N, C-alpha and C positions, 0 to 999 in steps of 0.2 A: 246326560241320564238324568234320571229326574232323581231328586237328593232323599227325597221320601224312601222310594228303591232304593239308592246305596246305603241308605240306614236300614232299612228292614233285612237287608242282604247281611249285611255288617253283624249286626242282632245273633240273625240264623246261624252266621258261623263260629260267632262266639259263644254262642248259648252253647251249641256244640260241643266245642274244646273245652266250658266248664261242667259241661254232665260229664263228659268222659273223664274230666281231671276228679270230679266229687267220687265216681265212681270207683276211679284206680286206688283214692285215698281209703274209701270205705274199706275195699278190699283187702287194703293193707292194714288194717285197723287190728286184726288177730294177731299179726306179727308183730306190730309195736305191744302189744299188749306182753311179748313174752322178751324183747328188749329192754323193757323200762319205761316206770315214769317218765321220763322226761321224750321217750319216745310216743308214749300217749298224748302226753299235753301237745306236743309240735302238732302229729298228727291231726288231733282233734280240732286244734285251733288253724290250722287250715281247711278241715272241713267247716267249719262255722262261717270262716271266711268266703270259701266257695257259692256255699248252700245261700248264703245273705246277699251276694251276688247276685245268685239266681231270682230270690223273692224279692228283689230293686226291681230287677225288669218286668218281671212277671208278678204283676198285683194280686194278680187273679190266686195266687195261693194262698193269700191271706182271707179271702172271703170264702176259699173252698176248702179250708180248716181254721173254721171261725170258731167251733165248739173247744177245736182240741185250746189254739191260741187264747181261749175266754180262760181254761182250767192252766194252763200256763201263767195266765196275768193272775189269777186267783192265789196261786202256791207263791209268784213271785211276790206277792202284797203281803203273804203271810210270814214267807222269808223278812222280808223288811222290818216287821214286827218283831218277829224272833230278835233279829240283830240289834235293834234298839233296843231292848228290852233284855239282851244276852249281856252276861257277868264275864264274857271275852270276847266281845264286838269283832275284834281283830282276827280270833280264830276264825269263829262265824260268818265274816266277810267271803273268807279264804272258800270253805266249805260249800257256802251258799250259790256262789263262782263255779264250783264245780260241778254238784248239781246242776245247774243250769245248763252246764257247757252240755251236760249228757242228754240232756232235753233236747236240745237243737241238733245235736250228733243223732239223734233219733227221729229226729224228723226229717233231716236229710236222707235217710236209712228210707223213712216211708216215702218220701218222694220218687228215690231211684226204684223201689218196689213198683209203685203206681205207672211210672213213664216208659217202664224198660221189662220185658216180662223174660228177659232172661238173663236179667241180676241176682236173682234168689237162685237159681239153681248154678249159676256160676260162683256166688258167694257158697254156697253149702258145699260145691264140690273142691273150692281149694281150701277151705277152712278143714276139710274130710282128710286132704293130704298131709295138712299142719297136725292137726290131732295126732293123724297116724306117727309123723316122724318125732312129736313129741312122746307121743306112749312106747315107741320105741326107744329114742333117747332115754326114756325112765326105765326101760326093763336092762337097757345095757349096764345103768346108774346101779339096780338091783341085783344082778348079777356078777359085773366086775366091780362094784364099788365104785367108779367112777363115769359119768356121761363121756358123749363126747369131746365134751367143751373141759374136761378134766375138775369138772364139781362133784364134790364126792360125797360118800352117803354118810353123814356123821350119827353116830352111833347117841352122841349124847343126845338128840331129839326123840329119843324113840325111834329109830332107824328108820326118822320121815323121808322120803323122798322130793329131791328138789326138779330133777329133770335138769332141762336147759334154763330154769328159774332162778340158778345159784344160792343165793343163801335165801330164799323164800321159798317158802313151803306151802306154795298155792297149786301145785302142778295139778292136783286132784280135783281141786272145787275147779281150774281153769276147763279140765278134761267135762267134769260132771256137768257144766253148765251151760257146753257147747257141743254135747254129744249129741244133742238129737235136730239140732241146727245144722250140724255138718253131715245127717244122714237124710236129711229132704231131698235129696236127687236120689237116694233110693227108696223110696217111699210108695213101691208101685207093684202090683202082682207079681211080674217078672225079675227081681228084684229084692224077693222080700228074704230072703235067706240070706242076702248078702247083707241086709241090716241088721240080722238077728246077730249072725254070729262078729260082724262089727261092735254092735253093741255090749256083748257079751265081752270081746275081748278087752273093748274101752273098761269095765266094770272091773274086771281082773287089775290091769292098770290101777285103776283108785284104789284097789282093796289094797294092794302093794304097797300103794305110795303111803298108808299108813293115817289117810286123813279119814277121820271116822265121820263126821256129819256129809263131805261129798260121796264118801261113799252110802252113807243110808238113803240119801239124795236120790242117788243114779238107779240104788235098788228097788226105788218105791217108784221112781218113774218108769224105769225096766217093765216091772210089772201094769203098773199102769196100762201101758202101750200094748200089750198084750191082751188082757182084759175085753182093753174097748177096741182094740184093730178086727177089723172085717176081712183082714187076708188070709186071716187063721181060723180053723174050726176046733168046734172045743178038745176035738181028742189032740190034734196038736199042741192044742195050749196046754193041756194036761200034760204032756210028753215034756214041754219047750220046760213046764214049770216044776220038773223031777229034774233035769238038765240041771237046771239053776241050782234047786235046792242040794242037787246031787254034787255040784261044782263048790257050790259055796264052803258047805259043810267038810269036804277032804280040803279047803284049804285051810281051815281053822284045825282039825282035826293034825293033819302034818307039818304044819307053821306053828311052831310052836310060839313064835315073834306075836304072830298075828293073834291069836290066843292070848296069849297075855295083853297085851294092847287092846284089842277090841271087845273082850268079854271080862276078863281077869278082873284089869284098869279101872274099866266102866261099871263092873261090877258095885266096885270098892267105891269111886267116886260118887255115887248118888246112894252108896248106904244100902246096899242089899248085902253087902259082905264087908266086914270090918279088918283085911288083912292089906292094907294101905300096903303098895309095891312100890313105893316112891319113896327116896332118903327121908328123913323129917315131916311127912305127911303125918298129919292127923286123922286119926282115923274118923270115918266121915259115917253119919247114922240117920241119911237123908241126903236127897239131892242140894237141897241149901247150905249142906256143909263142904260143898266141892267149892271149887273155886270160879266156874260158871254159877252156881246159886249165889254166891256171894258177890259177881258183876250184877246179876239178876236184879238182887235183891236193894244193891247199893242206887242201880237205873229208878225202881221204883221208888224209894226215898227220895231221889233227886225229884223226881215227880211230884211227889206229894208237897216238897218244901215249895214248887214251883207249878201247882198244876195248870196254867193256863197255857203258856209258851216254854214252860221246861225252863233248864238253864242254859240255854242256844245249841245250835247245831255243831255238833264234832266237841262239843264241852267235856264230854265224859270226863276224857282223861285228864281235865284238870279240876274240875270238881268232886270227884271221888277222891282225891287228898284228903278233904276235910275230916276234921275231928269226930264232926256231929257222926259221921259214917260208920265210924268202927263203932256203932251201938248195934248193928244189922245181927241178926239170929243166924250167924255162921260161923262154924269154927274157921273158916277160912276167911275172917274178913278183913284178916291182914294182905292176901293176894287181891282184893276188892275191885282194886283201879288195874285197867287197861287201856290201850286208845279207844273201843267201845266194848257194849255191853256184850257183844258173841252173839245176839240174838235182836232183828231188826222190830218190833213190837216195843221191846221195852229202849234201844236208841231212842225211837219215834217217842215214849214217853218222856225218857230225858232230856 
């Protein structure tokens, strides 16, 4: 048998196996996020190795995504400059590797989308059931005090729920960021009401998790979807809007803890009212007096000190402790430090 034919057959067979494995580990990604950082890192590493192996055998991928790879090279160069001038090089190197990792994972996901038209519906369905289980587990924790894994609802953190994430308060963010992706397979006229019910149910769970920003993001996305959706006429959109408003209003009227956390505490933090409900917290007269306002001001001062490249990627957690940032105009200047400024724009500036 001709050796070139053998080689072609071998490559074709190997490619199918690599492509199958790539799709498998991408489908496993949402579960690895729940398991924890170790699972995420291992899974991403496997995805990158498999994808780069495919790129090695299919050089045309580089030319097909030429513009995207140029963007990748541009930002990699920018990151290298950032590392070189960073005040915390070791920390920045690790963070840059993490950013580049997700870029390659994104490219692997794009590759699967373009080469298998069944991949996105399958990914959406699997994600749908994962999010549904996470939501039910979180509801169990809300009503019984413990989830199925024994994780308790800890009142010291404002009754925020964790669901299957243990001691990490990210269940609301997890659900809000993935809700619409998980509902992709429901986006057609025959299943439009299923999608509405699912999104409304997910929104309720996110609100009950007591994560304010995640709740605001999902509510806003929910509204945008209905405004621009062509699956519903104006009459139905108005009915859905009234249902949404009445549901949210009922939640905050009959659940005093939610009202206290979402409304009263928020008004105190941004300075609309000065009735602090947090022990030893000073009254706030503007949003800058809040803990988050202190983060924003500190990040902006770091940018002013290092206007070209900042102090280094992910360096906020160390840079913020410097004495010169105690002069920010915030009553909570002593709480100015955190792992990040809690705002992507201020984080990029810093």
